[in-house]
N, C-alpha and C positions, 0 to 999 in steps of 0.2 A: 461429830465424827460420822460419816458414811463414806468407808471407801468399796470402792468398786474397782476389782481388780479381774473377778473371773465371771461372776453372774451377768447375768444378761442385761436385765435391764431393772430399774426402779421400785419392777413389779406392782400392779394394779390389785386394789380392792373395792368390793360391792358399794356405791354410792352412797345405798343406807346405811353401810356400819359410817363411814366418813364423813357422814352427814352431823354424824353423833358426838365427832370431838369438841371439845370445846375450845372457844372462842374462833372457830373457822372461818367463819363468816365476818368477824370483826379482820383477820389475819389477811385473808386473801378475799379476793373477787371471785368467790367460788364456782358462780357461772360462766367465768372464762378459763378455770384449768381443766386441762386436757381429759378427754374422757373418751371412753369406746364402751360402746351398748351402756349399761347400766353399771361402769367402774371408771373409780376414777384413775387416773395410770398415775406413774409416779407417786405413787403414796407414800413411799416411805423419805421421798424428801417432803411430802407435804408433814407428817409426820414429824421430824425433826424439827421442820422449819416451827411448828407448832409449838416443841416443847423448846427450841429456843427463844425463844418467842414467852412463852411461861418462866419460863428461867432465867431474864435478861443475859440470854448467854449467846456468845458467839457457836457459829454451824459453820463449818467446810466437810465439802464434799470430795474426794479422791478420786479422780478418776483418769482413765490413759487417752492421750493425745489425740491415740489414734480410732478413739470410738467417737465419733462427731454425733452420732445418734443421744448419746450419755450427756455431754456438754447443751445438746439444742432441747433436749427434758430438762435439764436444768433449768435454762435461760426461759422454756415455756412456764415453770413454776415458778421463777422470781417475777419475770413478769406481771404475775399475777397478785404479788407481795401489796396489799396496802400500803404500807408503811414505811417509807425512804430508811429512818432508823434501822428499822427491823432487816431492810434489805443490804445495808452496811455492815450488818454484822453476818452476814451471810455470805460465804466465799465458796468459789470453786478453783481448786488447783490441780495440775496433773501429775500424774508418776513419773512424770520425763523431768517437770522442774522440779521437784523433792528429790529425785535420785541424787541431783547433782549436788546436793548438802548432804548426804546421806553417809554415813561411814562407807571406806570404800569395799569392805566387805558384801555388804549390804546393795552396795550399787552392782557388784557384780554377778550376788544371787538375782536381783532385779535383772540383768542383762541376761544372763543366761536361762534362766526359768520363763522370764515371759518375754523376752527381749527388749525389755526398758531398758535407755541408755538416755544419754544426751541427745543426741541425733534422733528424729522422727522417721 
């Protein structure tokens, strides 16, 4: 799970580093992964998808629905995943969707501290 509530983005990492990650070229069309200069963008997503692949686990990102840039970054990475089966094990959920099913005390906390509630 990767939860984004206060961080600005999914971080970037030097291309030379990310290209050493096990299974990168098997899991991703690495030529299509988003880059800026010599860095891969959204490397936290890349790393977590690779971990889900290696372990056979699921992966879920929780992001604020008011941050379409984070959701776009998610989709930019998912478009590069080669295996449909892995894509189905990777999900995105918004804090707004999640808040509806949380205990009332936690709902109130998210609403007061971050302005996250049922309504967008």
